[in-house]
DSSP file (Angstrom, degrees, kcal/mol; ACC not computed):
  #  RESIDUE AA STRUCTURE BP1 BP2  ACC     N-H-->O    O-->H-N    N-H-->O    O-->H-N    TCO  KAPPA ALPHA  PHI   PSI    X-CA   Y-CA   Z-CA
    1    1 A M              0   0    0      0, 0.0     2,-0.3     0, 0.0     0, 0.0   0.000 360.0 360.0 360.0 127.2   84.5  -34.9  165.8
    2    2 A A        -     0   0    0      0, 0.0     2,-0.3     0, 0.0     0, 0.0  -0.970 360.0 -94.0-145.4 157.4   87.5  -32.6  165.6
    3    3 A I        -     0   0    0     -2,-0.3     3,-0.1     1,-0.2     0, 0.0  -0.567  28.3-161.1 -70.0 136.0   89.1  -30.2  163.3
    4    4 A Q        -     0   0    0      1,-0.3     2,-0.3    -2,-0.3    -1,-0.2   0.891  60.5 -38.8 -86.9 -43.3   91.9  -31.9  161.3
    5    5 A R        -     0   0    0      0, 0.0     2,-0.6     0, 0.0    -1,-0.3  -0.969  66.3 -78.8-170.0 168.4   93.8  -28.8  160.1
    6    6 A M        -     0   0    0     -2,-0.3    59,-0.1     1,-0.2     3,-0.1  -0.782  37.9-167.2 -81.3 122.9   93.4  -25.3  158.9
    7    7 A E        -     0   0    0     -2,-0.6     2,-0.3     1,-0.3    -1,-0.2   0.961  54.7 -51.0 -75.9 -57.0   92.5  -25.6  155.2
    8    8 A H        -     0   0    0     56,-0.1     2,-0.5    58,-0.0    -1,-0.3  -0.973  41.3-115.3-172.1 167.5   93.1  -21.9  154.1
    9    9 A V  E     -a   66   0A   0     56,-1.5    58,-3.0    -2,-0.3     2,-0.4  -0.972  31.2-146.4-114.8 130.8   92.3  -18.3  154.9
   10   10 A G  E     -a   67   0A   0     -2,-0.5     2,-0.4    56,-0.2    58,-0.2  -0.831  14.4-174.7-104.7 137.9   90.2  -16.4  152.3
   11   11 A I  E     -a   68   0A   0     56,-2.8    58,-2.7    -2,-0.4     2,-0.5  -0.995  16.8-142.2-130.7 127.5   90.6  -12.7  151.5
   12   12 A V  E     +a   69   0A   0     -2,-0.4     2,-0.3    56,-0.2    58,-0.2  -0.778  28.1 175.5 -92.5 133.7   88.3  -10.8  149.1
   13   13 A V        -     0   0    0     56,-3.0    58,-0.4    -2,-0.5     3,-0.2  -0.850  35.9-145.0-129.3 161.2   90.1   -8.2  147.0
   14   14 A D  S    S+     0   0    0     -2,-0.3     2,-0.9     1,-0.2    -1,-0.1   0.808  98.9  47.4 -90.6 -37.9   89.3   -5.8  144.2
   15   15 A D     >  +     0   0    0      1,-0.2     4,-2.1     2,-0.1    -1,-0.2  -0.784  66.9 173.6-105.9  85.7   92.6   -6.1  142.4
   16   16 A L  H  > S+     0   0    0     -2,-0.9     4,-2.6     1,-0.2     5,-0.2   0.934  77.9  49.4 -62.0 -51.2   93.3   -9.8  142.2
   17   17 A S  H  > S+     0   0    0      1,-0.2     4,-2.5     2,-0.2    -1,-0.2   0.888 111.9  49.1 -61.2 -37.3   96.4   -9.6  140.1
   18   18 A G  H  > S+     0   0    0      2,-0.2     4,-2.1     1,-0.2    -1,-0.2   0.907 112.9  47.7 -67.3 -38.7   98.0   -7.0  142.3
   19   19 A A  H  X S+     0   0    0     -4,-2.1     4,-2.1     2,-0.2    -2,-0.2   0.872 111.8  49.9 -63.9 -40.3   97.2   -9.1  145.4
   20   20 A I  H  X S+     0   0    0     -4,-2.6     4,-2.5     2,-0.2     5,-0.2   0.947 110.5  50.1 -62.1 -49.6   98.6  -12.1  143.7
   21   21 A D  H  X S+     0   0    0     -4,-2.5     4,-2.8    -5,-0.2     5,-0.2   0.927 109.6  51.9 -54.3 -48.7  101.8  -10.2  142.8
   22   22 A F  H  X S+     0   0    0     -4,-2.1     4,-1.5     1,-0.2    -1,-0.2   0.935 113.8  41.9 -55.9 -51.9  102.2   -9.0  146.4
   23   23 A F  H  X>S+     0   0    0     -4,-2.1     5,-2.5     1,-0.2     4,-0.6   0.829 113.8  51.8 -74.8 -29.3  102.0  -12.5  148.0
   24   24 A V  H ><5S+     0   0    0     -4,-2.5     3,-1.0     3,-0.2    -1,-0.2   0.915 108.9  50.4 -67.7 -41.6  104.1  -14.1  145.4
   25   25 A Q  H 3<5S+     0   0    0     -4,-2.8    -2,-0.2     1,-0.3    -1,-0.2   0.826 106.6  57.2 -59.2 -32.8  106.8  -11.4  145.9
   26   26 A L  H 3<5S-     0   0    0     -4,-1.5    -1,-0.3    -5,-0.2    -2,-0.2   0.700 131.2 -95.1 -73.6 -18.8  106.5  -12.2  149.6
   27   27 A G  T <<5S+     0   0    0     -3,-1.0    -3,-0.2    -4,-0.6    33,-0.1   0.351  79.6 132.1 122.5  -5.5  107.3  -15.9  148.8
   28   28 A L      < -     0   0    0     -5,-2.5     2,-0.5    31,-0.1    -1,-0.4  -0.394  51.7-128.0 -71.6 155.4  104.0  -17.7  148.4
   29   29 A K  E     -B   58   0A   0     29,-3.0    29,-2.3    -2,-0.1     2,-0.6  -0.912  13.7-127.3-107.9 130.4  103.5  -19.9  145.4
   30   30 A L  E     -B   57   0A   0     -2,-0.5    27,-0.2    27,-0.2     3,-0.1  -0.672  25.2-178.8 -76.5 121.8  100.6  -19.5  143.1
   31   31 A R  E     -     0   0A   0     25,-3.1     2,-0.2    -2,-0.6    26,-0.2   0.604  56.7 -50.4 -99.9 -15.3   99.0  -22.9  142.8
   32   32 A G  E     -B   56   0A   0     24,-1.0    24,-2.6     2,-0.0    -1,-0.3  -0.808  40.2-125.7 160.0 166.0   96.2  -21.9  140.4
   33   33 A T  E     +B   55   0A   0     22,-0.2     2,-0.3    -2,-0.2    22,-0.2  -0.938  28.0 169.4-129.6 155.3   93.3  -19.7  139.5
   34   34 A A  E     -B   54   0A   0     20,-2.3    20,-3.2    -2,-0.3     2,-0.4  -0.996  34.1-112.7-159.1 156.8   89.7  -20.5  138.7
   35   35 A M  E     -B   53   0A   0     -2,-0.3     2,-0.5    18,-0.2    18,-0.2  -0.792  27.1-160.5 -91.1 142.4   86.3  -19.0  138.1
   36   36 A A  E     +B   52   0A   0     16,-3.3    16,-2.2    -2,-0.4     2,-0.3  -0.962  33.0 127.6-123.7 113.7   83.7  -19.8  140.7
   37   37 A E  E     +B   51   0A   0     -2,-0.5     3,-0.2    14,-0.2    14,-0.2  -0.986  21.8  75.6-157.9 162.6   80.1  -19.4  139.7
   38   38 A G  S >> S-     0   0    0     12,-1.1     4,-2.2    -2,-0.3     3,-0.5  -0.505  88.4 -58.6 117.6 169.9   76.8  -21.2  139.6
   39   39 A R  H 3> S+     0   0    0      1,-0.2     4,-2.3     2,-0.2     5,-0.2   0.834 127.9  60.8 -57.9 -36.5   74.1  -22.3  142.0
   40   40 A W  H 3> S+     0   0    0      2,-0.2     4,-1.5     1,-0.2    -1,-0.2   0.899 108.1  42.8 -58.3 -45.6   76.5  -24.3  144.1
   41   41 A V  H <> S+     0   0    0     -3,-0.5     4,-2.5     2,-0.2     5,-0.4   0.936 111.8  55.7 -69.3 -45.9   78.6  -21.2  144.9
   42   42 A D  H  X>S+     0   0    0     -4,-2.2     4,-1.7     1,-0.2     5,-1.1   0.900 108.9  47.6 -49.2 -44.3   75.5  -19.2  145.6
   43   43 A R  H  <5S+     0   0    0     -4,-2.3    -1,-0.2     1,-0.2    -2,-0.2   0.828 112.2  48.7 -73.1 -30.5   74.3  -21.7  148.1
   44   44 A I  H  <5S+     0   0    0     -4,-1.5    -2,-0.2    -3,-0.2    -1,-0.2   0.945 120.8  33.2 -69.5 -46.3   77.6  -21.9  149.9
   45   45 A V  H  <5S-     0   0    0     -4,-2.5    -2,-0.2     2,-0.2    -1,-0.2   0.560 105.2-122.6 -91.5 -12.1   78.2  -18.2  150.3
   46   46 A G  T  <5S+     0   0    0     -4,-1.7     2,-0.3    -5,-0.4    -3,-0.2   0.811  72.2 114.5  76.5  27.4   74.5  -17.2  150.7
   47   47 A L      < -     0   0    0     -5,-1.1     3,-0.4    -6,-0.2     2,-0.4  -0.913  61.6-124.6-127.8 155.3   74.5  -14.8  147.7
   48   48 A D  S    S+     0   0    0     -2,-0.3    -9,-0.0     1,-0.2    -5,-0.0  -0.824  86.6  12.3-103.8 144.2   72.6  -14.9  144.4
   49   49 A G  S    S-     0   0    0     -2,-0.4    -1,-0.2     1,-0.2     2,-0.2   0.822  78.5-176.8  73.2  32.9   74.3  -14.6  141.1
   50   50 A V        +     0   0    0     -3,-0.4   -12,-1.1   -12,-0.2     2,-0.4  -0.467  13.4 171.7 -73.4 133.7   77.9  -15.1  142.3
   51   51 A R  E     +BC  37  73A   0     22,-2.4    21,-3.1    -2,-0.2    22,-1.5  -0.932  18.7 160.4-135.7 110.5   80.6  -14.8  139.7
   52   52 A S  E     -BC  36  71A   0    -16,-2.2   -16,-3.3    -2,-0.4     2,-0.5  -0.931  34.3-143.4-135.6 154.8   84.1  -14.8  141.3
   53   53 A E  E     -BC  35  70A   0     17,-2.5    17,-2.7    -2,-0.3     2,-0.3  -0.977  24.5-168.4-114.8 132.2   87.6  -15.4  140.3
   54   54 A I  E     -BC  34  69A   0    -20,-3.2   -20,-2.3    -2,-0.5     2,-0.4  -0.880  12.7-164.0-123.9 152.1   89.9  -17.1  142.9
   55   55 A A  E     -BC  33  68A   0     13,-2.5    13,-2.8    -2,-0.3     2,-0.5  -0.999  11.0-151.2-131.3 133.7   93.6  -17.7  143.3
   56   56 A M  E     -BC  32  67A   0    -24,-2.6   -25,-3.1    -2,-0.4   -24,-1.0  -0.925  15.7-175.2-106.3 126.4   95.1  -20.2  145.6
   57   57 A L  E     -BC  30  66A   0      9,-2.9     9,-2.6    -2,-0.5     2,-0.3  -0.874   5.4-158.4-118.7 153.2   98.5  -19.6  147.0
   58   58 A E  E     -BC  29  65A   0    -29,-2.3   -29,-3.0    -2,-0.3     7,-0.2  -0.959  19.6-114.5-133.7 146.3  100.7  -21.8  149.2
   59   59 A T    >   -     0   0    0      5,-2.8     3,-2.2    -2,-0.3   -31,-0.1  -0.412  41.3-102.7 -72.9 159.3  103.6  -21.3  151.6
   60   60 A A  T 3  S+     0   0    0      1,-0.3    -1,-0.1   -33,-0.1   -32,-0.0   0.781 121.9  54.2 -55.1 -33.4  106.9  -22.8  150.7
   61   61 A D  T 3  S-     0   0    0      1,-0.1    -1,-0.3     3,-0.0    -2,-0.0   0.520 108.6-124.8 -82.8  -1.2  106.4  -25.7  153.1
   62   62 A G  S <  S+     0   0    0     -3,-2.2    -2,-0.1     2,-0.2    -1,-0.1   0.534  86.1  98.3  76.1   8.4  103.1  -26.6  151.6
   63   63 A H        +     0   0    0      1,-0.1     2,-0.5    -5,-0.0   -57,-0.1   0.765  69.9  61.1 -99.6 -30.0  101.1  -26.3  154.9
   64   64 A G        -     0   0    0    -56,-0.0    -5,-2.8     2,-0.0     2,-0.3  -0.864  62.3-173.2-106.3 136.1   99.6  -22.8  154.7
   65   65 A R  E     - C   0  58A   0     -2,-0.5   -56,-1.5    -7,-0.2     2,-0.4  -0.929   9.3-163.9-124.9 149.2   97.3  -21.7  152.0
   66   66 A L  E     -aC   9  57A   0     -9,-2.6    -9,-2.9    -2,-0.3     2,-0.5  -0.997   7.2-157.1-131.4 126.8   95.7  -18.3  151.2
   67   67 A E  E     -aC  10  56A   0    -58,-3.0   -56,-2.8    -2,-0.4     2,-0.5  -0.928   6.5-165.3-106.6 123.8   92.7  -18.0  148.9
   68   68 A L  E     -aC  11  55A   0    -13,-2.8   -13,-2.5    -2,-0.5     2,-0.4  -0.917   9.5-169.7-104.4 135.0   92.3  -14.6  147.2
   69   69 A A  E     -aC  12  54A   0    -58,-2.7   -56,-3.0    -2,-0.5     2,-0.5  -0.981  16.3-165.0-131.8 138.1   88.9  -13.9  145.7
   70   70 A K  E     - C   0  53A   0    -17,-2.7   -17,-2.5    -2,-0.4     2,-0.6  -0.979  17.6-148.5-116.1 113.7   87.7  -11.1  143.4
   71   71 A Y  E     + C   0  52A   0     -2,-0.5   -19,-0.2   -58,-0.4     5,-0.1  -0.766  20.3 176.6 -86.6 120.9   83.8  -10.9  143.2
   72   72 A H  E     +     0   0A   0    -21,-3.1   -20,-0.2    -2,-0.6    -1,-0.2   0.652  65.0  58.9 -90.6 -22.3   82.6   -9.7  139.8
   73   73 A A  E    S+ C   0  51A   0    -22,-1.5   -22,-2.4     1,-0.2    -1,-0.4  -0.958  89.2  31.0-159.9 143.4   79.0  -10.3  140.9
   74   74 A P  S    S-     0   0    0      0, 0.0    -1,-0.2     0, 0.0     2,-0.1   0.643  83.9-133.1 -73.0 157.9   77.0   -9.5  142.9
   75   75 A T        -     0   0    0     -2,-0.1     2,-0.5    -3,-0.1    -3,-0.1  -0.442  12.6-131.5 -74.6 153.8   78.3   -6.0  143.5
   76   76 A L        -     0   0    0      1,-0.1     3,-0.1    -5,-0.1    -1,-0.0  -0.922   3.4-150.3-111.5 130.8   78.7   -4.8  147.1
   77   77 A A  S    S+     0   0    0     -2,-0.5     2,-0.6     1,-0.2    -1,-0.1   0.889  87.6  44.3 -65.6 -41.4   77.3   -1.3  148.0
   78   78 A D        -     0   0    0      1,-0.1    -1,-0.2     3,-0.0     3,-0.1  -0.923  69.8-157.0-111.1 119.9   79.9   -0.6  150.7
   79   79 A G        -     0   0    0     -2,-0.6    -1,-0.1     1,-0.2     2,-0.1   0.440  39.5-124.9 -75.0   1.6   83.5   -1.4  149.9
   80   80 A G        -     0   0    0      1,-0.1     2,-0.6     2,-0.0    -1,-0.2  -0.337  33.7 -63.7  86.5-171.8   84.7   -1.8  153.4
   81   81 A D    >   +     0   0    0      1,-0.1     3,-1.4    -3,-0.1    -1,-0.1  -0.874  41.0 179.0-124.0  96.5   87.4    0.0  155.2
   82   82 A A  T 3  S+     0   0    0     -2,-0.6    -1,-0.1     1,-0.3    -2,-0.0   0.619  84.9  55.8 -72.2 -12.7   90.9   -0.8  153.8
   83   83 A A  T 3  S+     0   0    0     -3,-0.1    -1,-0.3    49,-0.0    53,-0.1   0.156  76.0 144.2-103.1  15.5   92.5    1.5  156.3
   84   84 A A    <   -     0   0    0     -3,-1.4     2,-0.0     1,-0.1    -3,-0.0  -0.279  51.7-115.2 -59.3 139.8   91.0   -0.3  159.3
   85   85 A P    >   -     0   0    0      0, 0.0     3,-1.9     0, 0.0    -1,-0.1  -0.226  27.4-100.6 -71.2 167.5   93.4   -0.3  162.3
   86   86 A A  T 3  S+     0   0    0      1,-0.3     6,-0.1    30,-0.0    -2,-0.1   0.680 119.9  53.1 -63.1 -19.0   94.8   -3.5  163.8
   87   87 A N  T 3  S+     0   0    0      2,-0.1    -1,-0.3     5,-0.1     3,-0.1   0.287  78.4 117.8-105.0  12.2   92.3   -3.5  166.6
   88   88 A A  S <  S-     0   0    0     -3,-1.9    -4,-0.0     1,-0.1     0, 0.0  -0.547  76.6 -95.5 -75.1 145.4   89.1   -3.2  164.6
   89   89 A P  S    S+     0   0    0      0, 0.0     2,-0.2     0, 0.0    -1,-0.1  -0.233  87.4  42.1 -61.2 147.2   86.8   -6.2  165.0
   90   90 A G  S    S-     0   0    0     -3,-0.1     2,-0.6     0, 0.0     0, 0.0  -0.595 110.0 -25.2 112.9-174.2   87.0   -8.9  162.3
   91   91 A I        +     0   0    0     -2,-0.2     3,-0.1     1,-0.2    -3,-0.0  -0.629  63.5 171.2 -73.6 117.5   89.9  -10.7  160.7
   92   92 A R        +     0   0    0     -2,-0.6    46,-0.6     1,-0.3     2,-0.3   0.734  50.6   6.8-107.0 -29.7   92.8   -8.1  160.8
   93   93 A H  E     -d  138   0B   0     44,-0.1     2,-0.4    46,-0.0    -1,-0.3  -0.999  48.3-139.6-157.9 158.3   95.9   -9.8  159.7
   94   94 A V  E     -d  139   0B   0     44,-2.0    46,-2.5    -2,-0.3     2,-0.3  -0.975  29.6-148.0-116.0 131.9   97.6  -12.9  158.2
   95   95 A A  E     -d  140   0B   0     -2,-0.4     2,-0.4    44,-0.2    46,-0.2  -0.795  14.1-173.5-109.5 146.8  100.9  -13.9  159.8
   96   96 A F  E     -d  141   0B   0     44,-2.5    46,-2.1    -2,-0.3     2,-0.3  -0.998  23.6-126.3-135.6 139.1  103.9  -15.5  158.1
   97   97 A A  E     -d  142   0B   0     -2,-0.4     2,-0.3    44,-0.2    46,-0.2  -0.699  32.4-174.0 -82.0 137.7  107.2  -16.9  159.4
   98   98 A V  E     -d  143   0B   0     44,-2.5    46,-0.5    -2,-0.3     3,-0.2  -0.881  30.3-141.1-129.3 159.9  110.3  -15.4  157.6
   99   99 A D  S    S+     0   0    0     -2,-0.3     2,-0.4     1,-0.3    -1,-0.1   0.843  97.8  22.5 -87.0 -37.1  114.0  -16.2  157.8
  100  100 A D     >  -     0   0    0      1,-0.1     4,-2.2    42,-0.0     3,-0.4  -0.836  62.5-174.9-136.6  92.7  115.1  -12.5  157.6
  101  101 A I  H  > S+     0   0    0     -2,-0.4     4,-2.4     1,-0.2     5,-0.2   0.833  85.2  54.0 -63.9 -34.8  112.6   -9.9  158.6
  102  102 A D  H  > S+     0   0    0      2,-0.2     4,-2.2     1,-0.2    -1,-0.2   0.878 109.8  47.2 -66.9 -37.6  114.8   -6.9  157.5
  103  103 A A  H  > S+     0   0    0     -3,-0.4     4,-2.5     2,-0.2    -2,-0.2   0.923 113.9  48.0 -67.9 -45.1  115.3   -8.3  154.0
  104  104 A V  H  X S+     0   0    0     -4,-2.2     4,-2.2     2,-0.2    -2,-0.2   0.911 113.1  47.1 -63.0 -43.6  111.6   -9.0  153.6
  105  105 A V  H  X S+     0   0    0     -4,-2.4     4,-2.9     2,-0.2     5,-0.2   0.936 112.0  51.9 -65.5 -47.3  110.6   -5.5  154.9
  106  106 A A  H  X S+     0   0    0     -4,-2.2     4,-1.9     1,-0.2    -2,-0.2   0.892 110.9  46.8 -57.4 -42.7  113.2   -4.0  152.6
  107  107 A G  H  X S+     0   0    0     -4,-2.5     4,-0.6     2,-0.2    -1,-0.2   0.893 113.4  48.2 -67.7 -39.6  111.8   -5.8  149.6
  108  108 A L  H ><>S+     0   0    0     -4,-2.2     5,-2.3     1,-0.2     3,-1.0   0.915 110.4  51.5 -66.5 -43.9  108.3   -4.9  150.4
  109  109 A R  H ><5S+     0   0    0     -4,-2.9     3,-1.9     1,-0.3    -2,-0.2   0.877 103.5  59.1 -57.0 -41.0  109.2   -1.3  150.9
  110  110 A A  H 3<5S+     0   0    0     -4,-1.9    -1,-0.3     1,-0.3    -2,-0.2   0.710 107.2  48.3 -65.7 -17.1  110.9   -1.2  147.5
  111  111 A R  T <<5S-     0   0    0     -3,-1.0    -1,-0.3    -4,-0.6    -2,-0.2   0.195 130.2 -92.3-105.5  14.7  107.6   -2.2  146.1
  112  112 A G  T < 5S+     0   0    0     -3,-1.9    -3,-0.2     1,-0.3     2,-0.1   0.394  80.3 132.4  97.2  -1.3  105.6    0.5  147.9
  113  113 A S      < -     0   0    0     -5,-2.3     2,-0.3    -6,-0.1    -1,-0.3  -0.497  38.1-155.8 -80.1 154.2  104.4   -1.3  151.1
  114  114 A E  E     -E  132   0B   0     18,-0.8    18,-2.5    -2,-0.1     2,-0.1  -0.947  20.8-103.8-131.6 151.9  104.9    0.4  154.4
  115  115 A L  E     -E  131   0B   0     -2,-0.3    16,-0.3    16,-0.2     4,-0.0  -0.449  17.6-147.6 -63.4 140.0  105.2   -0.8  158.1
  116  116 A V  S    S-     0   0    0     14,-2.5    -1,-0.1    -2,-0.1    15,-0.1   0.875  83.5 -21.8 -74.6 -43.2  102.1   -0.3  160.1
  117  117 A G  S    S-     0   0    0     13,-0.7     2,-0.3     1,-0.1    -2,-0.1   0.074 100.6 -57.2-128.7-114.7  104.3    0.3  163.2
  118  118 A E        -     0   0    0     -2,-0.1     2,-0.4    10,-0.1    12,-0.2  -0.889  47.6 -95.9-135.3 162.0  107.9   -0.7  163.8
  119  119 A V        -     0   0    0     -2,-0.3     2,-0.3    10,-0.1    10,-0.2  -0.709  53.0-178.4 -78.4 135.7  109.9   -4.0  163.8
  120  120 A Q  E     -F  128   0B   0      8,-2.7     8,-3.2    -2,-0.4     2,-0.5  -0.951  26.7-125.5-136.2 152.8  110.0   -5.0  167.4
  121  121 A Q  E     -F  127   0B   0     -2,-0.3     2,-0.7     6,-0.3     6,-0.2  -0.870  14.6-150.6-101.4 132.3  111.7   -7.9  169.3
  122  122 A Y  E >>  -F  126   0B   0      4,-3.0     3,-2.3    -2,-0.5     4,-1.6  -0.898  60.1 -63.6 -99.6 107.0  109.4  -10.0  171.6
  123  123 A E  T 34 S-     0   0    0     -2,-0.7     0, 0.0     1,-0.3     0, 0.0  -0.170  97.8 -45.5  45.9-138.0  111.7  -11.2  174.4
  124  124 A D  T 34 S+     0   0    0      1,-0.1    -1,-0.3    -3,-0.1     3,-0.1   0.026 130.4  74.8-106.8  27.7  114.4  -13.5  173.0
  125  125 A Q  T <4 S+     0   0    0     -3,-2.3    20,-3.3     1,-0.3     2,-0.3   0.848  95.2   4.8-105.8 -44.0  111.9  -15.4  170.8
  126  126 A Y  E  <  -FG 122 144B   0     -4,-1.6    -4,-3.0    18,-0.3     2,-0.5  -0.962  44.2-141.8-143.0 154.3  110.8  -13.4  167.8
  127  127 A R  E     -FG 121 143B   0     16,-2.1    16,-2.7    -2,-0.3     2,-0.3  -0.992  40.5-177.2-111.5 134.6  111.2  -10.1  165.8
  128  128 A L  E     +FG 120 142B   0     -8,-3.2    -8,-2.7    -2,-0.5     2,-0.3  -0.897  16.5 161.2-135.0 153.3  107.8   -9.0  164.6
  129  129 A C  E     - G   0 141B   0     12,-1.7    12,-2.7    -2,-0.3     2,-0.4  -0.978  29.7-126.1-163.3 163.6  106.1   -6.4  162.5
  130  130 A Y  E     - G   0 140B   0     -2,-0.3   -14,-2.5   -12,-0.2   -13,-0.7  -0.933  22.1-171.2-112.1 138.4  103.0   -5.6  160.6
  131  131 A V  E     -EG 115 139B   0      8,-2.7     8,-3.2    -2,-0.4     2,-0.7  -0.971  21.7-131.2-122.7 141.4  103.1   -4.5  157.0
  132  132 A R  E     -EG 114 138B   0    -18,-2.5   -18,-0.8    -2,-0.4     6,-0.2  -0.859  32.6-175.3 -95.6 124.0  100.1   -3.1  155.1
  133  133 A G    >   -     0   0    0      4,-4.6     3,-1.3    -2,-0.7  -114,-0.1  -0.022  41.3 -30.7 -99.4-155.4   99.7   -4.9  151.8
  134  134 A P  G >  S+     0   0    0      0, 0.0     3,-2.0     0, 0.0    -1,-0.3  -0.271 126.8   5.6 -63.8 144.6   97.4   -4.4  148.9
  135  135 A E  G 3  S-     0   0    0      1,-0.3    -2,-0.1    -3,-0.1  -116,-0.0   0.759 132.1 -61.1  56.1  29.8   93.9   -3.1  149.7
  136  136 A G  G <  S+     0   0    0     -3,-1.3    -1,-0.3     1,-0.3     2,-0.2   0.465  86.4 157.6  84.1  -1.7   94.7   -2.6  153.4
  137  137 A I    <   -     0   0    0     -3,-2.0    -4,-4.6    -5,-0.1     2,-0.6  -0.413  35.1-140.6 -61.4 125.0   95.5   -6.3  154.1
  138  138 A I  E     -dG  93 132B   0    -46,-0.6   -44,-2.0    -6,-0.2     2,-0.5  -0.814  16.3-166.8 -91.3 125.1   97.8   -6.4  157.2
  139  139 A V  E     -dG  94 131B   0     -8,-3.2    -8,-2.7    -2,-0.6     2,-0.4  -0.956   7.4-151.8-113.0 123.0  100.5   -9.0  157.0
  140  140 A E  E     -dG  95 130B   0    -46,-2.5   -44,-2.5    -2,-0.5     2,-0.4  -0.779   9.0-157.6 -93.3 137.3  102.4   -9.9  160.2
  141  141 A L  E     -dG  96 129B   0    -12,-2.7   -12,-1.7    -2,-0.4     2,-0.4  -0.951   7.7-168.9-115.0 138.7  106.0  -11.0  159.7
  142  142 A A  E     -dG  97 128B   0    -46,-2.1   -44,-2.5    -2,-0.4     2,-0.6  -0.980   8.6-169.6-133.6 117.8  107.6  -13.2  162.3
  143  143 A E  E     -dG  98 127B   0    -16,-2.7   -16,-2.1    -2,-0.4     2,-0.2  -0.935  21.4-139.0-106.5 113.8  111.3  -14.1  162.5
  144  144 A K  E     - G   0 126B   0     -2,-0.6   -18,-0.3   -46,-0.5     2,-0.3  -0.543  19.0-141.1 -71.9 133.8  112.1  -16.7  165.1
  145  145 A L              0   0    0    -20,-3.3   -21,-0.1    -2,-0.2    -1,-0.1  -0.675 360.0 360.0 -96.2 149.0  115.3  -15.9  167.0
  146  146 A G              0   0    0     -2,-0.3    -1,-0.2   -20,-0.0   -20,-0.1   0.514 360.0 360.0  81.2 360.0  117.9  -18.5  168.1
């Protein structure tokens, strides 16, 4: 028994439409939205009375998928830490390959996103940076060199 592939990464957000807009502007394609509720969802996620809205996005090559979820119920007492630093335990970032990191960063800045640190070069292989997206989501951008 072995893992066949990565299916998707799921991120819970409060502003689903804002998060969708951010990732679509970044170049992902919205594949669809749906409501997820009922006993089957409750049993999967281990919560009672789940009512959530999900959006599935996909990278241009069709291999990477991102699921954004907005939970309408049940409510969460602690909203988490959207300003968590890159070294906080847990899932901290999602990485995407880009062709022109400077153009992508400029486009994201024009829409209000900011770099977490700086664009840096790793050896002669990549130019890399972290950008903080909606609700504190850290997005790593990687431009392969050569």
